[in-house]
N, C-alpha and C positions, 0 to 999 in steps of 0.2 A: 267563377274563375278563381275563387279564393283558396288559399292553402293555409292551414293552421300549422305553423312551423315548430310549435312546441306545445305538447299536451301530455297529460298523465292519465290516460283513460284506464289504466290498470289500478288506479287509486281506489281504496275501499269505499270512497264516497259514491262510486258508480256501481257498487255491487247490486243495488236494487233494480237498476234500470239500464245497465250498460248496453244491452242489445238495442234498446230503443234509441238511446243517445247516439250510438254508432250508426244506426239506420238513418237518422237525420243528417249525420255527417255525409253519408253516401249520397243523399239527395241534394245537399246544398254546397258541398266542398269538393274541390279537385283531389285533395289529399290531406292527410294528417300525419305528422311525425310524432310518434310516441317516444318519449325520452326516458331512459333509465336513470336511476340515482344510486343504485347499488347492484350487486350481482343478481339478486332475486328479481328486482324490478326490470332489469335489463332482459332477463329471460322472459318475463311476462310481456314485455314490449315485443319481443320476437314472436311470441305466441299469438299476439293480436295481429301482427303483420302477416303471419301465416294464415290467419282466419279471414282476413278482410283485404281485398285487393288494393284498396286505396289507403291503407295504413302502412307506414314504414317505421323502422325502429332505429334508435340510437342507444348505444350501450356505454356505460361508464359508472364511475363512483363519485358521488357528490361530496363536497367538503364536509358536510355534516356527518357522512358515513366513512370518512377517510380513516378514522381510528379503528374501524372494524374490518378494514380490507384485509383478507387473508394473504399469506405470503405469496401465493401463486395467482393473485387476482389478475395480473397482467396476462398470464397464460390463458386464464378463463375468458378475459375480454378478447384476446387475440383469436381464440377459437370461435367465440360468438360472432366475431366480425366476418367470418367466412360466409355467414348466411347472406344470400343475395339481396335481402331487403334491409340489411343493416347498412345505413348510409352515413353514419357519423359516430364519433366518440363523444359522449356527453351524457349527463351534464357534468362538467368538471370545473374546478376553479377554487375560489376562496370565499369564505363567509366569516367576517370578523364581527358581525352583528350578534349572532347567536353563540359563536365560538364553541360549537358542540364537539369539535375535534381540536386538539392542540394545534396552534398555528404552524409549528414546524412540520407536523404530520400532514396538515392540509397542503403545505407547499411542496413537500416531497411527492405526495400522491398526484398533485396537479402537474408537476414537472414530468413525472413518469408517464402520465397519460397523454400529455402534450407530445412527448417523444413517440409514444405508441401511434398516435394519429399520423405523425410524419412517416413512421416506418410503414404503416399500412396505406398511406396515401389517401387518408380519409379526412374530411373536415371535422372540426371540433366545435362543441357548444359550451360557451363559458358562462358560469354562474359567478357573479361578482357582487358582493354586498359589503359595503364599508371597507373594502380592501383595495381601493383603486390603485394606490402606488405600487403595492406588491404585485398585483395582477399585471400591470403595465410592465414592470421590471422583468417578470418571468416571461411574458410574451416577447418582449424585446430581445431577451437572451435566447429565446427558443427559435427565432427566425433562422432561415426562411420557412414558410409554411407551404408545402407543395399543393395542399388542397384547401387552403384558407380556413376560415372559421367565423363564428358569429358570437357577439356579446348578446346573450339572450336577456329579455326583459330589462332592457337598458335603463339604468337609474342614476348614472353618474353625470358629470358635467359635460358641457360642450367641448372643453379642452381634452378630457379623456376620450370622448368620441373622436375628435380629430386625430389623436395619437393612434387610436385603433384603425381608423380609416387609412392613415398613412402606411400601416402595416398590411393593407389590402384586406382588412376584415370587414364583416357586415355588422350592421346594427339592427336589432330586432326590438320592436315596441309592442307592449301588451296593454292590458286594461287600464293601468294607471294614467295613460295619456288622455283618457276620457274624464278623469277626476277634475273637479272644479279648481282645486288648489294646486294643480300640477303645471304651473306656469313655466318652470324651467324645462320640463319634459315636452311641453307643447312647442316651445322655442326650438328644441332639438329636432322635433318632428318636422319642422319647416326647413331645417338646415341640412339634414343628412342628404347626400346625393341620392336621387331616386334609384340609381342602379346599385345602391348598397343597402337598401332598406328591406327588412322583412317584417311581417306581422305575425302575432301569436296570441294564444290565450293563457298559457301556463295553467290551464284548467287542471284541477278544480279550484285553483286559487285566483286571486286578483280579478274578480269579475268586473267587467266594464259597466259603466252607466249605459242603459237604465236598469240593469239587473244587479247593481252593486249590493252586497249583503247576502246574495243567494249563491248557490253553487255555480261555478263557471262551467262551460262546456264549449267544445270546438266551434260550433256554429255561431257563437257570440263573437268570433273574430271579425265578423262583418262590422260590428260597432267600433272596433279599433280602427278598421280600414276607413270607415265613414268619417270618423273624427279627424284622422290624418288628412284625408282628401279635402275635407272642409278647411282645415288649416292651410293647406297648400293651394286651394282654389282650383282643384281639378275634380273630375267626376269620380265617384266611388268605384265605378266599373273600371276606369283607367288605373286607379291606384291598385285595385285588385289584380288586374292583368300584370302590372309592373312587378308587384311583390311576388306574385306566383312565378313569374319568369325568373326573378332573382333566386327564389327558393330552389327552382330547378337547376339554375346555374351553379349554386353552391352544393346541393346535396345529390344531384344527378339521379333523381327518383326514377327508377326503371319503370317503364310502362305508362308514365304520365305524359299526355300530349295536351298542350294548351289550346290547340286549334280544333279540338273535338267538342 
């Protein structure tokens, strides 16, 4: 019943065995959302969604790549979004840890894509690293959100989570919740309302225990779900069912039925 709500299967680290990895996804998962980070990866995400019935696509420009966005990038994203399996704008946001694009450029591109998501009535997928105050301010100024959104691979404080929840957004947890030193994240995993929680891998990055240090893949999302279920004292199957239902509620994945 699990859905990986954030993956990068188009990443070059899957070049040697992508078909085998995807075949395992088809056997073990209900769906995978492959998320773009620039125009080229967004197109690759759509190609994967075209090739596999259980893969869906998000299109967007990551803050790392904001400085390289061409003048007509919004028109290109708008065109890509017409594809029936494009279900979100993302990943978008701010990254002040690496600062690979100037902060003012990151903010401009983030605001423009947030507005595009509203225009297209699509949910958005937020990347936030060490930019909590500015992310919250931009989100608060950008309300209302007709199709909501998600803070992917959440790593901020419970106070930031609360502010996002008040805006009607979802919180997605990834492999770091399984790490031994992730006490703050484990606390958040117990506090987020179950109807606002998603699970993801962000593969090939952030591999959960017990595979930490190796390449991540979508089927490892079960280890994220198992950790959260254990923390909350519920069955992993129940956590999987709930988070899959939430993923469907947010992204409206066409053709996915949970009762099959």
